[in-house]
VMD Tcl script that draws the C-alpha trace (Angstrom):
set ca {
  {-16.82 -19.47 -41.78}
  {-13.59 -20.56 -40.04}
  {-11.05 -17.85 -39.21}
  {-7.38 -18.80 -39.48}
  {-5.26 -16.68 -37.15}
  {-1.63 -15.97 -38.11}
  {0.79 -18.50 -36.69}
  {4.07 -16.60 -37.13}
  {5.95 -16.00 -33.91}
  {6.74 -12.38 -33.00}
  {10.25 -11.19 -33.78}
  {12.17 -10.69 -30.50}
  {15.71 -9.30 -30.67}
  {18.30 -10.67 -28.23}
  {18.94 -8.47 -25.15}
  {22.12 -6.46 -24.80}
  {24.70 -7.70 -22.33}
  {25.50 -5.75 -19.16}
  {29.15 -5.36 -18.14}
  {30.06 -6.09 -14.52}
  {30.52 -3.40 -11.90}
  {29.37 -2.17 -8.59}
  {25.67 -2.09 -7.89}
  {23.84 0.73 -6.13}
  {23.72 -1.39 -2.99}
  {27.48 -1.98 -3.25}
  {28.26 1.70 -3.67}
  {25.94 2.63 -0.82}
  {27.38 -0.09 1.41}
  {31.00 0.85 0.72}
  {30.32 4.57 1.09}
  {28.35 4.05 4.28}
  {31.08 1.83 5.74}
  {33.81 4.35 4.90}
  {31.76 7.22 6.30}
  {31.00 5.19 9.44}
  {34.70 4.39 10.02}
  {35.67 8.03 9.53}
  {32.89 9.21 11.84}
  {33.88 6.65 14.48}
  {37.51 7.84 14.32}
  {36.45 11.47 14.61}
  {34.06 10.58 17.41}
  {36.94 8.89 19.24}
  {39.06 12.01 18.80}
  {36.21 14.14 20.06}
  {35.68 11.91 23.10}
  {39.43 12.02 23.85}
  {39.54 15.82 23.46}
  {36.51 16.25 25.68}
  {37.95 13.88 28.30}
  {41.33 15.65 28.18}
  {39.70 19.04 28.69}
  {37.69 17.61 31.57}
  {40.84 16.20 33.21}
  {42.74 19.46 32.87}
  {39.78 21.43 34.18}
  {39.55 19.03 37.14}
  {43.27 19.46 37.86}
  {42.77 23.21 37.96}
  {39.50 23.44 39.84}
  {39.73 20.36 42.05}
  {43.46 20.31 42.98}
  {45.56 23.43 42.60}
  {43.00 26.15 43.28}
  {41.79 24.40 46.49}
  {45.47 23.66 47.38}
  {46.35 27.34 47.12}
  {43.36 28.25 49.29}
  {44.35 25.62 51.85}
  {47.97 26.91 51.91}
  {46.73 30.44 52.50}
  {44.49 29.15 55.32}
  {47.48 27.33 56.86}
  {49.52 30.51 56.66}
  {46.68 32.47 58.30}
  {46.38 29.81 61.03}
  {50.15 29.97 61.79}
  {50.03 33.76 61.88}
  {47.13 33.57 64.33}
  {49.20 31.18 66.48}
  {52.22 33.48 66.41}
  {50.07 36.53 67.25}
  {48.43 34.72 70.17}
  {51.79 33.50 71.60}
  {53.35 36.95 71.24}
  {50.38 38.64 72.95}
  {50.42 36.06 75.75}
  {54.18 36.50 76.19}
  {53.84 40.27 76.39}
  {50.83 40.47 78.75}
  {50.61 37.09 80.42}
  {46.85 37.09 79.94}
  {45.30 33.69 79.18}
  {42.74 35.09 76.74}
  {45.54 35.66 74.24}
  {45.91 31.89 73.97}
  {42.48 31.57 72.28}
  {43.79 32.73 68.86}
  {46.69 30.29 69.33}
  {44.42 27.34 70.03}
  {42.10 28.26 67.12}
  {45.09 28.59 64.84}
  {46.30 25.12 65.83}
  {42.92 23.63 64.91}
  {42.82 25.55 61.62}
  {46.38 24.48 60.84}
  {45.48 20.82 61.27}
  {42.43 21.16 59.01}
  {44.45 22.95 56.32}
  {47.22 20.35 56.70}
  {44.75 17.49 56.08}
  {43.32 19.29 53.01}
  {46.79 19.93 51.59}
  {47.85 16.36 52.23}
  {44.83 15.08 50.27}
  {45.40 17.49 47.36}
  {49.18 16.96 47.23}
  {48.87 13.18 47.12}
  {50.83 11.83 44.18}
  {52.61 15.13 43.47}
  {56.22 14.91 44.64}
  {57.04 18.60 44.89}
  {53.77 19.50 46.61}
  {54.29 16.65 49.11}
  {57.86 17.83 49.79}
  {56.70 21.42 50.28}
  {54.03 20.28 52.74}
  {56.57 18.16 54.63}
  {58.93 21.15 54.82}
  {56.16 23.40 56.21}
  {55.20 20.71 58.75}
  {58.83 20.33 59.86}
  {59.43 24.06 60.32}
  {56.01 24.61 61.91}
  {56.69 21.77 64.35}
  {60.13 23.17 65.18}
  {58.60 26.58 65.94}
  {55.94 24.90 68.04}
  {58.55 22.94 69.95}
  {61.05 25.76 70.49}
  {58.74 28.72 71.01}
  {55.00 28.26 71.07}
  {54.60 25.37 73.55}
  {57.32 26.55 75.97}
  {55.73 29.99 76.20}
  {52.15 28.67 76.45}
  {53.14 26.16 79.15}
  {55.52 28.45 81.16}
  {54.57 29.70 84.61}
  {56.16 33.06 83.69}
  {55.08 33.54 80.06}
  {56.56 37.06 79.89}
  {59.99 35.91 80.88}
  {59.85 32.82 78.70}
  {58.79 34.94 75.75}
  {61.69 37.32 76.25}
  {64.03 34.34 76.50}
  {62.78 32.83 73.14}
  {62.27 36.09 71.24}
  {65.20 35.81 68.87}
  {64.99 32.09 68.28}
  {61.21 32.20 67.86}
  {61.42 35.00 65.32}
  {63.98 33.13 63.28}
  {61.96 29.91 63.41}
  {58.72 31.60 62.37}
  {60.47 33.47 59.56}
  {61.60 30.09 58.24}
  {57.97 28.89 58.39}
  {56.88 31.98 56.47}
  {59.53 31.35 53.82}
  {58.45 27.72 53.44}
  {54.79 28.76 53.08}
  {55.75 31.38 50.53}
  {57.74 28.82 48.54}
  {54.83 26.35 48.77}
  {52.33 28.88 47.52}
  {54.66 29.90 44.69}
  {54.93 26.30 43.57}
  {51.12 25.84 43.81}
  {50.53 29.03 41.82}
  {52.96 27.80 39.17}
  {51.10 24.51 38.95}
  {47.77 26.35 38.78}
  {49.03 28.64 36.01}
  {50.31 25.62 34.11}
  {46.91 23.91 34.52}
  {45.17 27.06 33.30}
  {47.37 27.12 30.20}
  {46.74 23.41 29.65}
  {43.00 23.97 30.02}
  {43.08 26.74 27.44}
  {45.00 24.52 25.04}
  {42.63 21.61 25.72}
  {39.62 23.81 24.97}
  {41.20 24.99 21.75}
  {41.92 21.38 20.78}
  {38.38 20.36 21.69}
  {36.87 23.17 19.60}
  {39.13 22.29 16.68}
  {38.17 18.59 16.85}
  {34.42 19.29 16.99}
  {34.72 21.85 14.21}
  {36.54 19.26 12.13}
  {33.82 16.70 12.88}
  {31.13 19.17 11.81}
  {33.01 19.99 8.59}
  {33.54 16.30 7.83}
  {29.85 15.52 8.43}
  {28.82 18.34 6.09}
  {31.33 17.14 3.53}
  {29.99 13.58 3.80}
  {26.42 14.84 3.33}
  {27.50 16.83 0.27}
  {29.40 13.85 -1.13}
  {26.43 11.53 -0.48}
  {24.06 13.95 -2.21}
  {26.41 14.38 -5.17}
  {27.01 10.63 -5.38}
  {23.34 9.77 -5.24}
  {22.53 12.41 -7.82}
  {25.26 11.30 -10.20}
  {25.00 7.57 -9.58}
  {21.24 7.16 -9.07}
  {19.13 10.21 -9.85}
  {20.71 11.11 -13.19}
  {20.57 7.50 -14.54}
  {17.00 7.14 -13.26}
  {15.99 10.44 -14.90}
  {17.57 9.27 -18.16}
  {15.80 5.90 -17.85}
  {12.51 7.61 -17.06}
  {12.86 9.85 -20.11}
  {13.57 6.85 -22.33}
  {10.64 4.91 -20.86}
  {8.34 7.89 -21.42}
  {9.43 7.94 -25.06}
  {8.50 4.26 -25.34}
  {5.22 4.78 -23.44}
  {4.29 7.47 -25.97}
  {4.47 4.81 -28.67}
  {8.01 5.25 -30.01}
  {9.03 1.61 -29.60}
  {12.06 2.08 -31.85}
  {13.67 4.34 -29.25}
  {16.59 2.51 -27.62}
  {17.30 2.83 -23.87}
  {20.76 4.08 -22.88}
  {22.73 2.11 -20.27}
  {24.28 4.22 -17.49}
  {24.80 4.25 -13.74}
  {25.57 1.34 -11.39}
  {25.33 -2.27 -12.53}
  {21.82 -2.87 -11.16}
  {20.43 0.25 -12.88}
  {22.12 -0.85 -16.10}
  {20.56 -4.28 -15.61}
  {17.16 -2.64 -15.08}
  {17.63 -0.56 -18.22}
  {18.59 -3.74 -20.08}
  {15.43 -5.50 -18.86}
  {13.26 -2.55 -19.85}
  {14.96 -2.40 -23.23}
  {14.36 -6.13 -23.64}
  {10.70 -5.55 -22.80}
  {10.65 -2.76 -25.41}
  {12.11 -5.09 -27.99}
  {9.56 -7.77 -27.12}
  {6.70 -5.28 -27.27}
  {7.98 -3.99 -30.59}
  {8.12 -7.55 -31.94}
  {4.68 -8.43 -30.57}
  {3.26 -5.14 -31.87}
  {4.57 -5.94 -35.31}
  {3.09 -9.42 -35.00}
  {-0.18 -7.93 -33.74}
  {-0.32 -5.50 -36.66}
  {0.11 -8.36 -39.12}
  {-2.49 -10.43 -37.27}
  {-4.90 -7.49 -37.14}
  {-4.54 -6.94 -40.85}
  {-5.33 -10.60 -41.50}
  {-8.24 -10.52 -39.03}
  {-9.64 -7.39 -40.69}
  {-9.53 -9.14 -44.02}
  {-11.17 -12.24 -42.58}
  {-13.76 -10.13 -40.67}
  {-14.68 -8.42 -43.92}
  {-15.00 -11.79 -45.60}
  {-17.02 -13.10 -42.63}
  {-19.42 -10.14 -42.73}
  {-19.90 -10.71 -46.44}
  {-20.50 -14.42 -45.82}
  {-22.95 -13.68 -42.97}
  {-24.88 -11.28 -45.16}
  {-25.09 -13.97 -47.81}
  {-26.20 -16.52 -45.19}
  {-28.82 -14.12 -43.87}
  {-30.13 -13.53 -47.37}
  {-30.11 -17.27 -47.90}
  {-32.06 -17.77 -44.65}
  {-34.75 -15.33 -45.76}
  {-34.94 -16.82 -49.24}
  {-34.86 -20.36 -47.85}
  {-37.59 -19.61 -45.34}
  {-39.76 -18.07 -48.03}
  {-39.03 -20.84 -50.49}
  {-39.65 -23.50 -47.82}
  {-42.86 -22.00 -46.46}
  {-44.42 -21.54 -49.90}
  {-44.28 -25.28 -50.83}
  {-45.48 -26.18 -47.32}
  {-48.48 -23.90 -47.73}
  {-49.20 -25.52 -51.07}
  {-48.91 -28.99 -49.57}
  {-51.31 -28.09 -46.76}
  {-53.74 -26.26 -49.09}
  {-53.85 -29.01 -51.73}
  {-54.23 -31.69 -49.08}
  {-57.19 -29.84 -47.59}
  {-58.58 -29.22 -51.10}
  {-58.17 -32.91 -51.91}
  {-60.05 -33.82 -48.74}
  {-62.96 -31.49 -49.51}
  {-63.30 -32.45 -53.20}
  {-62.98 -36.20 -52.81}
  {-64.43 -36.50 -49.32}
  {-67.08 -38.99 -50.43}
  {-64.47 -41.21 -52.09}
  {-61.98 -41.27 -49.15}
  {-62.21 -43.64 -46.28}
  {-61.27 -42.82 -42.71}
  {-57.69 -44.03 -43.13}
  {-57.12 -41.70 -46.13}
  {-58.61 -38.77 -44.25}
  {-56.29 -39.54 -41.33}
  {-53.27 -39.56 -43.66}
  {-54.32 -36.21 -45.13}
  {-54.69 -34.78 -41.59}
  {-51.17 -36.03 -40.73}
  {-49.77 -34.32 -43.84}
  {-51.54 -31.02 -43.09}
  {-50.41 -31.10 -39.44}
  {-46.81 -31.83 -40.47}
  {-46.79 -28.96 -42.96}
  {-48.21 -26.57 -40.36}
  {-45.67 -27.66 -37.75}
  {-42.89 -27.27 -40.30}
  {-44.05 -23.70 -41.01}
  {-44.14 -22.93 -37.27}
  {-40.69 -24.45 -36.80}
  {-39.20 -22.36 -39.61}
  {-40.76 -19.20 -38.13}
  {-39.33 -20.02 -34.69}
  {-35.88 -20.65 -36.15}
  {-35.97 -17.31 -37.93}
  {-37.02 -15.56 -34.74}
  {-34.21 -17.31 -32.83}
  {-31.59 -16.29 -35.40}
  {-32.75 -12.67 -35.47}
  {-32.08 -12.03 -31.75}
  {-29.39 -9.35 -31.53}
  {-29.27 -8.83 -35.30}
  {-32.62 -7.34 -36.23}
  {-34.69 -4.82 -34.32}
  {-31.75 -4.28 -31.92}
  {-32.85 -0.82 -30.88}
  {-31.35 -0.60 -27.36}
  {-32.75 2.20 -25.19}
  {-34.22 2.77 -21.74}
  {-37.42 0.72 -21.60}
  {-40.21 0.75 -18.99}
  {-40.96 -2.88 -18.12}
  {-44.39 -1.80 -16.83}
  {-45.27 -0.74 -20.37}
  {-43.77 -3.88 -21.91}
  {-45.69 -6.09 -19.48}
  {-48.96 -4.28 -20.15}
  {-48.60 -4.82 -23.90}
  {-47.60 -8.46 -23.40}
  {-50.64 -9.14 -21.20}
  {-52.88 -7.53 -23.80}
  {-51.49 -9.85 -26.50}
  {-51.99 -12.89 -24.23}
  {-55.37 -11.77 -22.90}
  {-57.30 -14.58 -24.59}
  {-54.94 -17.31 -23.36}
  {-54.91 -15.92 -19.83}
  {-58.69 -15.56 -19.75}
  {-59.33 -19.06 -21.04}
  {-57.01 -20.53 -18.40}
  {-58.45 -18.32 -15.65}
  {-54.86 -17.34 -14.71}
  {-54.15 -14.70 -12.06}
  {-51.12 -12.51 -12.92}
  {-49.54 -10.23 -10.31}
  {-46.29 -8.31 -10.28}
  {-44.09 -5.99 -8.20}
  {-43.53 -2.42 -9.35}
  {-41.29 -2.95 -12.38}
  {-38.39 -0.56 -13.11}
  {-36.98 0.77 -16.34}
  {-34.12 -1.22 -17.88}
  {-31.81 -0.72 -20.83}
  {-32.46 -3.00 -23.76}
  {-34.54 -3.76 -26.86}
  {-38.25 -3.30 -26.23}
  {-39.38 -5.90 -28.79}
  {-37.06 -8.62 -27.51}
  {-37.97 -7.90 -23.86}
  {-41.61 -8.31 -24.86}
  {-40.82 -11.69 -26.44}
  {-38.99 -12.68 -23.21}
  {-41.96 -11.89 -20.96}
  {-44.43 -13.40 -23.43}
  {-42.60 -16.74 -23.53}
  {-42.20 -16.96 -19.74}
  {-45.85 -16.03 -19.04}
  {-47.25 -18.29 -21.77}
  {-45.14 -21.19 -20.42}
  {-46.59 -20.63 -16.93}
  {-50.11 -20.71 -18.39}
  {-49.41 -23.72 -20.63}
  {-47.77 -25.89 -17.96}
  {-50.41 -25.33 -15.28}
  {-51.34 -28.02 -12.83}
  {-54.67 -29.75 -13.61}
  {-57.55 -28.55 -11.49}
  {-55.55 -25.57 -10.12}
  {-56.02 -21.90 -10.90}
  {-52.73 -20.70 -12.46}
  {-51.09 -18.01 -10.33}
  {-48.19 -16.13 -11.87}
  {-46.10 -13.50 -10.10}
  {-43.33 -11.30 -11.52}
  {-40.94 -9.91 -8.86}
  {-38.13 -7.37 -9.12}
  {-35.17 -6.92 -6.78}
  {-32.11 -4.70 -6.89}
  {-30.20 -3.13 -8.29}
  {-27.72 -5.82 -7.17}
  {-23.98 -5.97 -7.81}
  {-22.91 -8.40 -10.48}
  {-19.61 -10.22 -10.74}
  {-16.40 -8.34 -10.08}
  {-16.05 -5.54 -12.64}
  {-19.67 -5.83 -13.87}
  {-22.27 -3.11 -13.56}
  {-25.15 -3.50 -11.07}
  {-28.26 -5.17 -12.50}
  {-31.93 -5.68 -11.72}
  {-32.94 -9.21 -10.74}
  {-36.34 -10.42 -11.90}
  {-38.21 -13.65 -11.27}
  {-41.30 -15.19 -12.92}
  {-42.95 -17.69 -10.52}
  {-45.96 -19.94 -10.95}
  {-47.76 -22.82 -9.24}
  {-47.70 -25.15 -12.24}
  {-46.37 -28.66 -12.71}
  {-42.76 -27.63 -12.11}
  {-39.48 -28.94 -13.59}
  {-37.22 -31.55 -12.03}
  {-33.75 -30.39 -11.00}
  {-32.04 -32.81 -13.41}
  {-33.52 -30.87 -16.36}
  {-32.40 -27.41 -15.10}
  {-29.82 -27.02 -17.91}
  {-31.47 -29.09 -20.61}
  {-34.60 -26.91 -20.83}
  {-32.56 -23.98 -22.23}
  {-31.24 -26.04 -25.17}
  {-33.04 -25.46 -28.46}
  {-35.62 -28.14 -29.46}
  {-35.34 -29.88 -26.07}
  {-38.79 -31.00 -24.88}
  {-39.79 -32.71 -21.63}
  {-43.30 -33.65 -22.84}
  {-44.89 -34.96 -26.02}
  {-46.64 -32.61 -28.43}
  {-49.92 -34.32 -27.72}
  {-49.63 -33.43 -24.02}
  {-48.23 -29.89 -24.39}
  {-47.93 -28.29 -27.84}
  {-44.83 -26.39 -28.95}
  {-41.45 -26.76 -30.63}
  {-39.18 -26.60 -27.54}
  {-37.60 -23.32 -28.59}
  {-39.21 -20.82 -26.17}
  {-36.76 -21.08 -23.24}
  {-33.78 -21.22 -25.61}
  {-35.07 -17.98 -27.12}
  {-35.44 -16.48 -23.62}
  {-31.85 -17.41 -22.75}
  {-30.52 -15.88 -25.95}
  {-32.44 -12.63 -25.32}
  {-31.23 -12.36 -21.72}
  {-27.62 -13.10 -22.67}
  {-27.83 -10.57 -25.50}
  {-28.63 -7.99 -22.79}
  {-25.61 -9.13 -20.77}
  {-27.60 -10.99 -18.12}
  {-28.20 -14.56 -17.00}
  {-31.29 -16.73 -16.64}
  {-31.56 -19.78 -14.39}
  {-34.17 -22.15 -13.00}
  {-34.71 -21.83 -9.25}
  {-34.72 -25.53 -8.33}
  {-35.69 -24.79 -4.73}
  {-39.06 -23.25 -5.62}
  {-42.08 -25.42 -4.90}
  {-44.73 -25.92 -6.00}
  {-44.37 -24.81 -9.61}
  {-41.57 -23.14 -11.51}
  {-39.50 -20.01 -10.88}
  {-37.20 -18.51 -13.53}
  {-34.69 -15.86 -12.34}
  {-32.99 -13.50 -14.80}
  {-31.04 -10.22 -14.69}
  {-31.20 -7.11 -16.88}
  {-29.08 -3.94 -16.98}
  {-30.12 -0.69 -15.27}
  {-31.62 2.11 -17.31}
  {-29.13 4.80 -18.31}
  {-31.70 7.55 -17.70}
  {-35.26 7.93 -16.51}
  {-37.83 6.78 -19.13}
  {-39.46 9.53 -21.11}
  {-43.07 10.53 -20.30}
  {-44.16 9.37 -23.73}
  {-42.82 5.91 -23.07}
  {-44.43 5.71 -19.64}
  {-47.81 6.83 -20.90}
  {-47.89 4.55 -23.94}
}
mol new
graphics top color blue
foreach p $ca { graphics top sphere $p radius 0.5 }
foreach p [lrange $ca 0 end-1] q [lrange $ca 1 end] { graphics top cylinder $p $q radius 0.2 }
display resetview
């Protein structure tokens, strides 16, 4: 019976349009760029504040504090010079000149240090020049004349007043210099404090801005991405639960709205195809019911036809044989030959009808699938073929056979046909040797369950490679009936039985001499029962 599938196309509603707008990538890019610019600006401010604080700290610690120390050392060196000259002028002893000479050396060292530190600072340079001028004047008017005089006591008394006035001027200049340096140092200390406050404020601002950016990013992602995705996920879950009429809301950035539109379009298509599928399923159910009814009628017809066909054939054969016996003396050899042809044709027609019925019943009748011990099936098959095997003198061997899942009766028919073929198509003058091997379980094709692989091999006449596919076609024969009897249905029946069990059967064209058929069967679901094994 031919099944007409519905031809109507599924109803697919047009998708909703998506208005333009920023995508998630656009929002993220713009937000990241703005945040990066702001962070770069704040970083620049922080670098400037840190550099400013470093400069101010360097001005305090590397210029004015060392300058004040050097000024104090210069003052101490000049005092040592004045003390040495005064002691030498009062006593005339040369050892009093040692503090003077040491003071001169110390003064020069302090002068060099102050000159380096005062470089570029006008007031500090002027103060140093003033101290140098007054110190040199005192040296010229008092210190050197007394130290070089033959009568230091008299020379000292002569320069007492002028020397005191000159050294007092030096003291005043040093005091003024130190006051200016202390003022600069205090100013640098105040600047350093302000710079540190500015630095702390800038870095605090940077930290606050970073935290604010993180909070804004989290809030933006939640509002712009997470919430629309959660809404989309909820809608999709509704559809996944089977509510295809549920519409998907559009929200969020443009790309998420586009995604929601695509998903909604898929929902609409699925809804249309589901409606189409429901209509098709309803039609298929009706046609399947009609087909089952028709098959039942065909099966009944096959049984009736086989019975009605076999009964006339039996009558034809019986009456032909009866005619031969009753009128044997009146029939010549030609008539007897014609009667033999008629009887043989009727018998072959009966056999052919029986084989056709057996072929059509595979998978429909006696389909009692269970775990079957092939050892038991083989033993029963050999018992049924004992006479044929004994007459041919065949030697049958086999590997330990496992349990498989299938129909015990059909598996028996499979082994019986393969073994009887090996016996029938034996090589003349050769003892038939038949071996049944088992390998596995082996993996099948991708997604298939593992299966046992079996092979039935013999040393018979063999089959040419060009007939490897033809031999499994029903009624295909490679020899005449006079040479090898049969209807050419045995291997076709074997193929149908193996395929009913989900396996494959092929001819191993590389096996010589003889024939080797390889087929697969499914694994047993459980161990065979003791009753089955002992039967």
